[in-house]
N, C-alpha and C positions, 0 to 999 in steps of 0.2 A: 503494500501498500506506498500511497505517498500522501504528505502535505500540501503539496503545492506543485502549479507547473515547471516552477524554476527547480524543485527537486527532479520531477521527471526529465527534463531539459540535461540537469546534471547526471543523471544518470546517463541518459544518453552519449552526451560527450566523454563520462570516464570510458566507455566503450570505443570510443573512436582516440584514446587518449589525448581530447582537448581538455582545456584547462578551464574548473568550474568556474557558473556564474554567480552575483551576486542577487541578482534581478535583471527582468526582461524590460522592462521600462527605461532603467540611468544608467545601468553596465554597457561599457562602449568597449568591450571584448571580439574578436571575431563571432568568438560564439556564440553572444548576446546575441548579436543584429542578426545571425543566420535564424537562431531559435526564434525572434520578434517574426521573423518572416513566414515562417515554418511550421510553426506550432499549432498555430489554430486550424491552419485547414488539414492538417497530418492528422493532429486527432478527430475532426470532423470524416476523414477517410478511413481511418480504424473502426471509426463507431459505424461505419458504411459498410464495411467488410467481411463484418457477423453480429449476429442478432444476438450481442452480448447482456444477459440478463438484469445486469442495474441499468442497461438503459433501454429495456421497455414500455412503453407506454400503450394507453386504451385510450380512446376517446370518441364519442358521437361526434359523427363527421353533421359540419353543418352546411346546408345548400349552398350552391355557387350562382350569384347572378352572374356573371359571363353567359354567353351566346354556347350552346351548346352545337358545336357542328360536327359532334362523334357520332356513332351506330349506337353507342349505349343510350337509358331514359337518362339518367340522374348525374347533377355534377356536383361535386362538391369540396368545399376546400379544404384542403390539407391542414392539420394543426398545426399551429403556430409557436403554443406554448404547454409544454416544450416543441417547439424547432423537429418538424417532422424529416429523418433526414433518408430513410428508406421504409414505405409502408411493406409491410409483411401479408398481410391477410384482411380480410373483412372479417365485421362478427355481427350477428342479425340482434339487434336492439328486443327485438319481439319476441326471443329467446333465449332468455337468459344470459345473452353475451355469447353465443354460441360461433366460435369458428366455422367459416364458412370455404374449408380450403381449392373448392370445386370452383369458387364462384371467382369470377374475373372480372378486373377491373385494371384501366387505364389508369398510368398519370401521366401527364402533361403539365408542363410549369409546375403551381404548385396546386392544381386540381385533381380531381380524382374521379372519373368518370367508370360507371356502374349500370345495373341493371335492378341496383338491388334498394327500396328505399323504405325508413329509413335505415343509416347504415353506420355502423362505427368500424377502426380501424384499431387495427394493432400493429405498433412501427415502431421505431429505432428514431427515438430522439437526439436529439444535440444536448448533450449531458455537458456541463462547462466546471461543475463543484468535484475538483478532486477528491477530495473525501469520499466520494461517491464511487469512484473507480474500482474496481478488483481488482487481485494482484495479477490477474493474467492480462488484462487489458494493460495497466501500466507498465508492463515488461514487452508486449507488445509495442505503447505507443514508443518506448524508450527505443526499440530496435529498427523500429520505422525511422525516427528522429536519427539514427544512429546513419543510417541506410544514408539518408539524404545531407548528413554534416560532413560525413568523411572523404568525399571528394573535394569539397571548398574550403576542409582546415589542414588537410596533409594529403591530396591527391591519390588516396590510397584508391583501388578497385570498391564498388558496393557491395559486389556479391555477396560475401559473409554476413555485415547485417542486414537483408536483404532475406539471406536464408533462414534465418535465426526467425526474425518476423513473420517468413512464411510458415517455421515448424511451430511458431506457438499459435496463431493463426488453426493451424490445424488440428494440431489439438484442443483449443478454445472450440472448434465445430464438434469434433470427436465425442466432446463432455456435455455440449448440447442435446446430439443425438441419442447416449445413451439412456436420457431421460423419457424421449420422445418413440422409443423400439415399443411395437406392442408384443405382447406374450403370445408364445407360439401358441396353433389350435389345439384343443384337445382331442384326443382321437374318440370320434363320433361312436366307433362300434368295434366289434373282438378285431374283423377284418382289416380296417383303420390303424390299428393298434398292432397290431402283426406287422405286418407290411407301410405302415408308413414311416 
């Protein structure tokens, strides 16, 4: 876990043998200048790359007044508080917010188009409070930052930090998949039981 954006940047800088920074606003070192430009977009990119459990939000969608020029019946405005980075699945408000993974929707700009109304959305939100980040996310974000820092700071190849980032992301995806698997079906007859 991390206590601040600066701490995450310092983890990344340490991984590429960079000097630690004291602040993202006033520090004038090269590392701080690079982190200042890449930290927020990189954080959002890492949030978008995976459905991190700490960043999952659900919200009833508000109807959009924009013209609907799609094949879908209803346009809705994407959630803005917290900001939607990645729509995941529609939820049915009339059925205890059941997930509707087979129900299609299309995202264009900040509008969700669908044939479901009313509709709610499960999504990955833009989380900026570092204290909410889990340890895997901090580790992945630091490696992703390291991948962007290593070239400008010391001219080394970007391969190793990006490989580490991909490994952590794959592990995080695997952790999420473990909870989502359905139990195997039980045999329904002695034939299934013997030959299944």
